[in-house]
C-alpha positions in Angstrom: -50.5 108.5 17.7 -50.7 106.6 13.5 -53.1 109.2 12.6 -50.2 111.8 12.9 -47.3 109.1 12.8 -46.1 110.2 16.1 -44.8 108.6 19.1 -45.6 110.4 22.7 -44.0 109.9 25.9 -45.0 111.5 29.0 -43.9 111.2 33.2 -44.1 112.9 36.2 -41.5 114.7 37.9 -41.9 113.3 41.7 -40.4 116.9 43.2 -42.3 119.7 41.2 -45.1 117.5 40.6 -45.0 118.5 36.8 -45.7 116.4 33.8 -42.8 116.1 31.2 -44.2 115.7 28.2 -42.2 114.7 24.7 -43.1 113.6 21.2 -40.8 112.2 18.3 -42.0 111.6 15.0 -41.9 107.8 14.0 -39.7 108.2 11.1 -37.0 109.5 13.3 -37.5 106.9 16.1 -37.3 104.0 13.3 -34.7 105.5 11.4 -32.6 105.4 15.1 -33.9 102.0 15.3 -32.8 100.1 12.7 -29.3 102.1 12.7 -29.3 100.1 16.1 -30.0 97.2 15.2 -27.6 97.2 12.2 -24.6 98.2 14.5 -25.7 95.7 16.5 -26.1 92.9 13.7 -22.5 93.8 11.5 -21.0 93.9 15.8 -22.5 90.0 16.0 -21.5 88.8 12.8 -18.1 90.5 13.0 -17.3 88.9 15.8 -18.7 85.4 15.0 -16.6 85.4 12.1 -13.8 86.4 14.3 -14.9 83.4 16.4 -15.0 81.0 13.5 -11.4 82.4 12.7 -10.3 81.4 15.7 -11.9 78.4 15.7 -10.5 77.1 12.6 -7.2 78.4 13.2 -7.2 76.0 16.2 -8.7 73.2 14.6 -6.2 73.4 11.7 -3.6 73.7 14.0 -4.7 71.0 16.8 -6.2 68.4 14.6 -6.7 69.4 10.6 -2.7 69.0 10.4 -2.4 66.2 12.4 -5.3 64.0 10.3 -3.5 64.9 6.9 -0.4 63.4 8.2 -1.7 60.8 9.8 -3.7 60.5 6.0 -0.4 60.7 4.5 1.1 58.2 6.4 -1.3 55.8 5.3 -1.2 56.6 1.9 2.5 56.1 1.7 1.9 52.9 3.5 -0.7 51.2 1.2 1.4 52.4 -2.2 4.4 50.7 0.1 6.7 53.7 0.5 9.3 54.2 3.8 7.6 55.6 6.8 8.3 58.5 8.6 6.8 58.0 13.0 4.4 60.4 13.4 5.1 62.6 15.9 4.0 61.7 19.8 5.0 65.0 21.6 1.3 65.9 22.5 0.0 64.8 25.1 -3.9 64.9 24.2 -6.2 62.5 22.1 -4.5 63.1 18.8 -1.4 61.9 20.9 -2.5 58.7 21.5 -3.5 57.9 18.6 -0.4 58.7 16.9 1.3 56.7 19.4 -1.2 53.6 18.7 -0.8 54.2 14.5 3.1 54.0 15.3 2.8 51.0 17.0 0.0 49.7 14.3 3.1 50.4 12.1 5.5 48.9 13.1 3.4 45.8 13.5 2.1 45.7 10.4 6.0 46.3 8.4 7.1 43.2 10.9 4.5 41.0 9.5 4.7 42.0 6.4 8.4 41.9 6.6 7.5 37.8 7.6 5.2 37.4 5.1 7.8 38.4 2.5 9.9 35.8 3.7 7.8 32.7 4.1 6.9 34.2 0.9 9.8 34.1 -0.8 10.5 30.3 0.7 7.2 29.3 -0.7 7.8 30.7 -4.2 11.6 28.6 -3.8 9.7 25.2 -2.0 7.0 25.3 -5.4 10.1 25.8 -7.9 12.2 23.1 -6.4 8.6 20.8 -6.1 7.5 22.3 -9.4 11.1 20.9 -11.1 10.7 17.8 -8.9 7.1 16.8 -10.3 8.3 18.4 -14.0 11.3 15.7 -14.1 9.0 12.9 -12.1 6.3 13.5 -15.3 8.8 13.3 -17.7 10.6 10.1 -16.1 6.3 8.7 -16.1 6.0 10.3 -19.5 9.5 8.0 -20.6 8.4 4.6 -18.1 5.3 4.6 -20.5 6.7 4.7 -23.1 9.4 2.2 -22.8 6.3 0.0 -21.3 4.1 1.1 -24.6 7.4 0.1 -26.7 8.1 -2.8 -24.9 4.5 -4.1 -24.6 3.8 -3.6 -28.4 7.1 -5.3 -29.8 6.9 -8.1 -27.3 6.6 -11.7 -29.0 4.8 -12.5 -25.6 1.4 -12.6 -26.0 0.0 -9.3 -24.2 -2.7 -7.9 -23.0 -3.7 -5.2 -20.5 -7.2 -5.1 -19.1 -9.2 -2.7 -16.8 -9.8 -4.8 -13.2 -13.0 -3.7 -12.4 -15.3 -4.9 -15.6 -12.6 -6.9 -17.1 -12.8 -4.2 -20.0 -9.6 -5.3 -22.8 -7.9 -1.5 -22.7 -4.8 -2.6 -25.1 -3.7 -5.7 -26.7 -0.3 -6.4 -29.2 0.5 -7.5 -32.4 1.3 -11.2 -30.8 -2.4 -11.3 -29.4 -4.2 -10.7 -32.7 -1.7 -13.1 -34.0 -1.8 -16.1 -32.2 -5.5 -15.0 -31.4 -7.2 -14.3 -35.1 -8.7 -11.5 -33.9 -8.2 -7.9 -34.8 -7.4 -5.6 -32.0 -10.6 -2.7 -33.0 -12.7 -6.2 -32.8 -11.4 -7.0 -28.6 -10.0 -3.2 -27.5 -13.5 -1.6 -24.7 -15.2 -4.9 -24.9 -14.6 -7.2 -21.2 -14.0 -10.8 -21.2 -17.6 -12.0 -20.4 -18.9 -9.9 -24.0 -15.7 -12.3 -25.7 -16.9 -15.2 -23.8 -12.7 -15.3 -22.9 -14.2 -17.7 -19.8 -10.3 -18.4 -19.2 -9.2 -14.8 -19.2 -11.9 -13.8 -17.1 -11.1 -16.8 -14.7 -7.7 -15.4 -14.6 -8.9 -11.8 -13.5 -10.7 -13.3 -10.8 -7.8 -15.5 -9.5 -5.3 -12.1 -9.9 -7.8 -10.1 -7.9 -8.5 -12.6 -5.0 -4.2 -13.2 -4.8 -2.1 -10.5 -6.4 -0.6 -12.4 -9.2 -0.2 -15.8 -10.9 2.8 -17.0 -12.6 2.8 -19.7 -15.4 -0.4 -21.4 -15.5 -1.0 -23.7 -18.1 -4.4 -23.3 -19.7 -6.2 -23.8 -23.0 -8.1 -20.8 -24.8 -10.1 -21.7 -28.0 -8.7 -19.1 -30.9 -11.4 -16.9 -33.1 -11.0 -20.6 -35.8 -12.1 -22.4 -32.9 -8.5 -23.6 -32.8 -7.2 -25.2 -29.4 -4.0 -23.3 -28.6 -2.4 -24.1 -25.0 -0.6 -21.0 -23.3 1.3 -20.4 -20.4 0.0 -17.4 -18.5 1.6 -14.8 -15.8 -0.3 -11.7 -14.4 0.1 -9.3 -12.0 -2.0 -6.1 -10.8 -0.7 -3.2 -11.9 -2.3 0.8 -11.6 -2.9 3.3 -14.5 -4.2 6.2 -14.0 -5.5 5.9 -10.2 -6.7 2.8 -11.3 -5.6 -1.5 -11.5 -5.3 -2.8 -14.3 -4.1 -6.6 -15.4 -1.4 -7.5 -17.7 -1.8 -11.0 -18.8 1.6 -12.2 -20.7 1.5 -15.4 -22.3 3.6 -18.0 -24.4 2.1 -20.1 -27.2 3.0 -23.7 -25.8 1.6 -26.1 -28.2 3.9 -26.2 -30.8 6.4 -27.4 -27.4 3.8 -29.7 -26.0 3.6 -31.5 -29.4 7.2 -31.5 -29.4 7.6 -32.9 -26.0 4.7 -35.5 -27.3 7.2 -36.5 -30.0 10.0 -36.7 -27.5 8.5 -38.9 -24.9 7.4 -41.2 -27.6 10.9 -41.3 -29.4 12.2 -41.6 -25.5 9.7 -44.4 -25.1 10.8 -46.0 -28.7 14.2 -45.9 -27.9 13.5 -47.2 -24.1 11.6 -50.6 -25.9 14.8 -50.9 -28.4 16.9 -50.6 -25.4 15.5 -53.1 -23.2 15.4 -55.6 -27.0 19.3 -54.6 -27.0 20.0 -55.5 -23.3 17.7 -58.8 -23.6 19.8 -59.1 -26.7 23.0 -59.3 -25.6 22.5 -61.0 -22.7 21.6 -63.8 -24.4 24.4 -63.8 -26.8 26.6 -63.7 -23.8 24.6 -66.3 -22.4 25.3 -68.8 -25.3 29.0 -67.6 -25.7 29.6 -68.2 -21.6 29.4 -72.2 -22.1 32.3 -73.2 -24.6 34.1 -70.8 -22.8 34.2 -71.1 -19.5 34.9 -74.7 -20.8 37.6 -73.5 -22.2 39.0 -71.5 -19.2 38.5 -74.7 -16.8 40.8 -76.8 -18.9 42.8 -74.1 -19.3 43.3 -74.4 -15.3 43.6 -78.0 -15.5 46.4 -78.3 -17.5 48.4 -75.2 -16.0 47.5 -77.4 -12.5 48.8 -80.7 -13.6 50.6 -80.3 -16.4 53.9 -81.9 -14.6 52.1 -85.2 -13.3 50.0 -85.3 -16.6 53.5 -86.3 -18.5 55.1 -87.6 -16.0 52.3 -90.8 -16.2 52.6 -90.1 -19.1 56.2 -91.7 -19.2 55.2 -94.2 -17.3 52.7 -95.1 -19.7 55.3 -95.4 -22.3 57.4 -97.9 -20.3 54.0 -100.1 -19.9 53.4 -100.3 -23.1 56.2 -100.6 -24.7 57.4 -104.3 -25.7 60.4 -104.0 -25.9 
C-alpha cells in the first residue's frame, strides 16, 4: 500500500480454510533487502578476491616466473654474459619452450663462436693483405720515383704520350733542348695539334705492333731545323691506362761524321789505288834490267868453266909466238 507505505501478504490455509494475512512496513522490508544484498555483494567480492589471488599465485608460479627467467636469460645473452640453461623439468608448453630456447641459445653460441673464429681469421688476412698492399704501394712509389728520376735525368730524348688520344703527358730536359720547345708548350697537347707527324705515325705503329726498336726518323725542331733521331717506343701502363714511352737519340752529328768518314774512306781508297798503280808501274820499270842481270848471272854460273876453256884455246890461236 503506497499510501501507508506497507507491504501486505495473505494466504489461505487449506486445512482450516482460514486466510492468514500479514503486514510489514516498507522500511523494514527495504532494510532487510539491503542487508541481504550487502551481504551477498561482500561475499561475492571476497570470493572474487580470493579467486584472483589464487589465480595470481598460480600465474606467478607457472607462467610469470618461467617467463622472467627466460627474459633474464635473453638479456644476459644480449649483454654477452655467460648463459645459464633454463630448467626443462616441466611437461607442459613452457617446458617445451624452455627446451627450444636452450637449443636455440646453444646453436647461436656455436654460430657466434664460428663467427668469432672467422672474424679473427679475416682480421689476420686483412692485416696481412694490408701489409702486402702497403709494401706493394711503397715499392710502386719507389719504382715510380726511380722511373721519374731516370726519365728526367736521361741524356736520351724521352717523352710520354697517352695512347688513347696522343696527348703528351711528360717530356724530359733532353727533349726540350733538342726540339727547342719548352715543356709548357707541349704538355697537355696532342701530337696532331703540335704537327708532330712522325710521332703520331710512331704511335699508330706501336699501337698496332706493340713496340718499335731503333727506327731512324727525321723530325723538324721548333726553329725548322731537320734533326735525325734513332727512335724506340714501347707501351707501358700508368694508372691502368696505356701510354707510349718514346726514347730517342739525336744522331745528326753521327750521321754527318759518318758521311765525312765515308768521304775520307773514298779518298783513302782513291789514294790507295793511285799508290798501287804507281808501285805496279815502278815495279815494271825496274823488273826488266833486273831480269837481264839475273839471266846473265845464271848463264855465267852454268857455263863459267867452258867459258874459260874456250878463252885458253882462243889465246893459243892468237898467240904469234
